[in-house]
C-alpha positions in Angstrom: 20.7 -11.4 -4.9 23.2 -13.7 -3.1 23.7 -11.2 -0.3 20.0 -10.9 0.5 19.6 -14.7 0.2 22.4 -15.1 2.9 20.6 -12.6 5.1 17.3 -14.5 4.6 18.9 -17.8 5.6 20.4 -16.1 8.6 17.1 -14.6 9.6 15.3 -18.0 9.3 18.0 -19.6 11.5 17.9 -16.9 14.1 14.1 -16.2 14.3 12.5 -19.3 12.9 9.7 -19.6 10.3 7.2 -18.5 9.2 8.9 -15.1 9.1 8.5 -11.8 7.4 11.7 -10.0 6.5 11.9 -6.5 5.2 14.9 -4.9 3.5 15.3 -1.2 4.5 17.7 -0.5 1.6 15.0 -1.5 -0.9 12.5 0.9 0.7 15.0 3.7 0.5 15.8 2.9 -3.1 12.2 3.1 -4.1 11.6 6.4 -2.3 14.6 8.0 -3.8 13.5 6.9 -7.2 10.2 8.8 -6.7 12.0 11.9 -5.4 14.2 11.9 -8.5 11.4 11.3 -10.9 9.3 14.2 -9.6 12.1 16.6 -8.9 11.0 19.0 -11.6 8.2 20.5 -9.5 7.1 20.7 -5.9 5.9 17.2 -5.0 5.0 15.6 -1.6 4.8 11.9 -0.9 2.6 10.4 1.8 3.3 6.7 2.4 0.0 4.7 2.3 0.6 2.8 5.5 -2.3 0.4 4.9 0.3 -1.5 2.9 2.5 -2.2 5.9 2.1 -0.4 9.2 4.7 -1.8 11.5 6.0 1.2 13.5 9.7 0.4 12.7 8.8 0.6 9.0 6.9 3.9 9.5 9.9 5.4 11.3 12.3 4.3 8.5 10.0 6.0 5.9 9.7 9.1 8.1 13.5 9.3 8.1 13.5 9.4 4.3 11.3 12.6 4.4 7.9 11.2 3.5 4.5 12.0 5.0 1.9 9.4 5.9 -1.4 8.6 4.3 -3.9 6.9 6.7 -7.3 5.3 6.1 -8.4 4.8 9.8 -8.1 6.7 13.0 -5.8 4.1 14.4 -3.4 4.5 11.5 -3.4 8.2 12.3 -2.5 7.3 15.9 0.2 4.9 14.8 1.6 7.7 12.6 1.7 10.2 15.5 3.2 7.5 17.7 5.9 6.9 15.1 6.8 10.6 15.1 5.0 12.0 12.1 3.9 15.6 12.6 0.2 16.1 12.2 0.7 18.4 9.2 2.5 15.5 7.5 -0.3 13.1 7.9 -3.2 12.8 5.4 -6.4 11.1 6.6 -8.2 9.5 3.7 -11.0 7.4 5.2 -14.0 5.8 3.5 -17.4 5.0 5.0 -16.6 6.4 8.4 -18.7 8.3 10.9 -18.5 12.0 11.4 -17.1 11.3 14.9 -14.0 9.7 13.3 -13.5 12.7 11.0 -13.9 15.1 13.9 -11.4 13.1 16.0 -8.8 13.3 13.2 -9.6 17.1 12.8 -8.8 17.5 16.6 -5.5 15.8 16.0 -4.6 18.5 13.5 -4.0 16.2 10.4 -4.9 16.9 6.8 -8.5 15.7 6.0 -9.5 14.1 2.7 -13.3 13.7 2.6 -15.0 11.5 0.0 -18.7 12.0 0.4 -21.1 14.9 0.2 -23.0 14.2 3.4 -19.9 14.3 5.5 -18.7 17.4 3.8 -22.0 19.1 4.5 -21.9 18.2 8.1 -18.3 19.2 8.5 -19.0 22.5 6.8 -22.1 23.1 9.0 -20.1 22.4 12.1 -16.7 24.1 11.4 -17.4 26.3 8.4 -14.2 27.4 6.8 -12.1 27.3 10.0 -10.4 24.0 9.1 -9.4 23.3 5.5 -10.2 20.1 3.8 -9.3 18.1 0.7 -12.1 16.5 -1.4 -11.8 13.1 -3.0 -13.3 12.9 -6.4 -14.3 9.8 -8.4 -13.0 10.4 -11.9 -14.9 7.4 -13.5 -11.7 5.9 -14.8 -11.5 2.1 -14.7 -7.9 1.0 -14.0 -6.0 -1.4 -11.9 -4.6 -4.9 -11.9 -7.6 -6.6 -10.3 -11.3 -5.4 -10.1 -11.0 -5.6 -6.3 -8.3 -2.9 -6.3 -10.0 -0.6 -8.9 -11.3 2.4 -7.0 -12.0 5.1 -9.6 -14.8 3.5 -11.8 -18.4 4.5 -11.9 -19.6 1.7 -9.6 -16.8 2.3 -7.0 -17.8 3.3 -3.4 -14.9 5.7 -3.3 -15.0 9.5 -3.9 -17.6 12.0 -5.0 -18.6 11.5 -8.6 -17.4 14.2 -11.1 -21.1 14.4 -12.1 -21.9 15.7 -8.7 -19.6 18.8 -8.9 -22.5 21.2 -9.0 -23.9 19.7 -5.8 -20.4 19.8 -4.3 -20.1 23.5 -5.2 -23.4 24.3 -3.5 -22.3 22.6 -0.3 -19.0 24.5 -0.3 -20.7 27.8 -1.0 -23.5 27.3 1.6 -21.3 26.2 4.4 -18.2 28.3 3.7 -15.9 25.2 3.5 -12.3 25.9 2.7 -11.2 23.4 0.1 -7.5 23.4 -0.2 -7.0 20.2 -2.3 -8.6 17.8 -4.7 -7.8 14.1 -4.8 -8.3 11.1 -6.9 -7.1 7.5 -6.9 -8.1 5.1 -9.7 -6.6 1.9 -8.4 -3.5 -0.2 -7.8 -1.0 -1.9 -10.2 -1.3 0.8 -12.9 1.6 0.6 -15.4 0.2 3.0 -18.1 1.2 6.6 -17.3 -1.7 7.7 -19.5 -4.1 6.7 -16.7 -2.5 9.1 -14.3 -2.6 11.9 -16.9 -6.3 11.2 -17.7 -7.0 11.5 -14.0 -4.9 14.7 -13.8 -7.0 16.2 -16.6 -10.1 15.5 -14.5 -8.6 17.3 -11.5 -7.6 20.2 -13.7 -11.1 20.5 -15.0 -12.6 20.4 -11.5 -10.0 22.7 -10.0 -11.3 25.8 -11.9 -14.3 25.7 -9.6 -12.2 26.0 -6.4 -10.1 29.2 -6.4 -8.1 28.5 -3.2 -6.4 25.2 -3.9 -2.9 24.5 -2.7 -2.4 21.0 -4.1 -3.8 18.3 -6.4 -3.4 14.7 -5.2 -3.1 11.9 -7.8 -3.2 9.1 -5.2 -1.0 6.3 -6.3 -1.2 2.8 -7.8 2.2 2.5 -9.3 2.9 -0.9 -10.8 5.5 -3.1 -9.1 6.9 -6.2 -10.9 5.7 -9.5 -9.4 6.7 -11.8 -12.3 10.3 -11.9 -13.5 9.1 -10.7 -16.9 7.2 -7.6 -15.6 8.4 -4.0 -15.2 7.2 -1.3 -13.0 5.6 2.0 -13.8 7.9 4.4 -15.6 7.8 7.1 -12.9 10.6 9.1 -14.6 8.4 9.6 -17.7 5.3 10.2 -15.5 7.3 12.8 -13.5 8.3 14.7 -16.7 4.8 14.7 -18.1 3.1 15.7 -14.8 5.6 18.6 -14.5 4.7 19.8 -18.0 1.0 19.5 -17.4 1.1 21.3 -14.1 3.1 24.2 -15.5 0.6 24.7 -18.3 -2.4 24.5 -16.0 -0.8 26.9 -13.4 -0.6 29.7 -16.0 -4.4 29.3 -16.4 -5.2 28.8 -12.7 -3.1 31.8 -11.6 -1.2 30.3 -8.7 1.3 27.5 -8.1 0.1 24.1 -6.9 1.9 21.2 -5.2 1.5 17.7 -6.5 0.8 15.0 -3.9 1.1 11.2 -4.2 0.4 8.4 -1.8 2.6 5.4 -2.7 2.2 2.3 -0.6 3.0 -0.9 -2.4 5.6 0.8 -4.6 7.7 1.6 -1.5 7.4 -1.7 0.5 6.4 -4.6 -1.8 9.8 -5.6 -3.1 11.4 -5.1 0.3 9.4 -7.9 1.8 10.0 -11.7 1.9 7.9 -14.4 3.6 10.1 -17.3 4.7 8.5 -20.7 5.2 9.7 -24.3 5.7 8.3 -27.2 3.7 6.4 -29.4 6.1 5.5 -32.2 3.7 5.9 -33.2 0.1 2.8 -35.1 -1.0 2.4 -36.9 -4.3 -1.1 -37.7 -5.5 -2.3 -39.3 -8.7 -2.2 -35.9 -10.5 -0.1 -33.4 -8.5 3.0 -33.1 -6.3 2.2 -30.8 -3.4 4.7 -28.9 -1.4 2.9 -28.1 1.9 4.5 -25.3 3.9 4.1 -24.2 7.5 2.1 -21.1 6.5 -1.2 -20.4 4.7 -3.5 -17.7 3.6 -3.7 -16.6 7.2 -0.2 -15.2 6.6 -0.3 -14.3 2.9 -3.8 -14.0 1.5 -3.0 -12.2 -1.8 -2.7 -15.3 -4.0 -6.1 -16.5 -2.8 -7.8 -13.1 -2.6 -6.5 -11.4 -5.7 -5.1 -14.4 -7.6 -1.8 -12.7 -7.4 1.6 -14.2 -8.4 4.5 -14.3 -6.0 7.9 -15.6 -7.2 9.1 -18.5 -5.0 12.7 -19.5 -4.4 14.1 -22.6 -2.8 17.0 -21.3 -0.6 18.0 -24.7 0.5 18.4 -26.2 -2.9 18.6 -23.3 -5.3 20.5 -25.2 -8.0 18.4 -28.3 -7.9 16.7 -29.8 -11.0 13.4 -28.1 -11.6 10.2 -30.0 -11.1 6.5 -29.1 -11.1 5.0 -28.4 -7.6 1.8 -27.0 -6.3 2.7 -25.0 -3.2 0.0 -25.0 -0.6 -0.5 -24.0 3.0 -1.7 -25.7 6.2 -5.1 -24.1 6.5 -8.2 -26.2 6.6 -9.4 -24.7 3.4 -7.9 -24.4 -0.1 -4.9 -22.1 0.3 -2.8 -22.5 -2.8 0.1 -20.2 -3.2 1.2 -21.5 -6.6 -0.3 -24.0 -9.1 2.1 -26.2 -11.1 5.2 -24.0 -10.5 8.6 -25.1 -11.8 10.9 -25.0 -8.8 14.3 -26.5 -7.8 13.6 -29.9 -6.3 11.9 -29.6 -3.0 12.4 -31.8 0.1 10.8 -31.7 3.5 12.2 -28.9 5.7 13.6 -26.9 2.7 13.5 -23.1 3.2 11.3 -21.4 0.6 10.9 -17.7 0.2 7.9 -15.8 -1.3 9.1 -12.6 -2.9 7.3 -9.2 -3.1 5.6 -9.9 0.2 6.1 -6.5 1.8 2.7 -5.0 0.9 -0.5 -6.4 2.2 1.2 -9.5 3.5 1.5 -9.3 7.2 -0.9 -6.4 7.1 -3.8 -8.6 6.0 -2.8 -11.6 8.1 -5.0 -13.3 10.7 -5.1 -16.0 13.3 -7.6 -18.2 11.2 -7.6 -21.8 12.4 -6.1 -20.4 15.7 -2.7 -20.4 14.0 -0.2 -17.8 15.1 0.9 -14.7 13.2 4.6 -14.7 12.3 7.3 -12.5 13.5 8.6 -9.6 11.5 12.3 -8.7 11.0 13.9 -5.5 9.5 17.2 -5.8 7.7 18.7 -2.5 8.4 20.8 -0.7 5.7 23.8 -1.7 7.8 22.9 -5.3 7.2 21.8 -5.9 10.9 18.8 -8.0 11.4 16.4 -6.5 13.9 13.2 -8.1 15.3 10.4 -5.6 14.9 7.5 -7.8 15.9 7.7 -10.9 18.0 5.9 -14.1 17.0 2.4 -14.4 18.3 1.9 -16.8 21.2 -1.1 -18.9 22.3 -1.6 -16.4 25.1 -2.1 -13.7 22.5 -5.0 -15.7 21.1 -6.7 -15.4 24.4 -5.9 -11.7 25.0 -9.1 -9.7 24.8 -11.4 -12.7 25.4 -13.6 -12.4 28.5 
């Protein structure tokens, strides 16, 4: 860890704070781990770029051999801009207009449609001339926080497995070509049994669709946020998925690819948010360490009550004291309550770990504060600016 800490100190000195830094070698390590885990059968990985969509990150992931999973038409355009071929992009939107689906179709990407009315209109317009994937809701409640659980019965995502007869009628009446089935139960799933339960749902549905080419299990692999946590055992999952697919293919009569859409798993651990301590404030009950950032830069602790490990890079060996780490937003924006940290002084450099996923991506200019810069630490060790710090003029851009 000393090498990355030296790089983070150098990045803060060169580019200032607040600052997001991403480590390319970590992204590569995570991707290779998935490749090895699922090497027993044909498997494709589409990076869920909603986690972190900087074009430099997309290009690095493209160089590893991944495809791209997109949830908006602009993510599709970013993917094409970054160099992904249309056939290596999967468009998985939710609650969008038919016009957006048609636009993606005209770009030649893989379509994943998650409601019957859109499928009906797509089939009536294009028939079977353009193949689609169908997203099902397996009614499996799983995920680390209710806000990131997407497969339960009250979720807005997917077509309920109890609507399969309706789905079949739409496919038959319009001539739709269904080439894949998809499900995604949520994020932060450590138990491999959840994925296998979902796969069983897909197997059960697949018998109704004779021309499938792949089954897509989404993603949701757990990454460790606390020092005591471990990630999803993808090696075990890979072995069990391979065994399950082999048995099903004998019954189905043709080979199928397995698809996944990892997002957080690839980029979370690669990311660090660097901040400086602006003020140490002691009240009658609490010692606050106020930093030059806030939930406008990292909203996960406030939005999901998530934990992010914090290091003091200026005084790493200091005696530990209790601090509540807060931001500079005119609203409660607490990063950590009563956290034991090496003694903090004003201007100390702190780092929030596991900030690569849904960090900068969910940032804003709330309170008219500026978004931070982003830096990529290349595998060579070089620090490269991949997004400049926002300026006051950027706040005015677009206003008329």
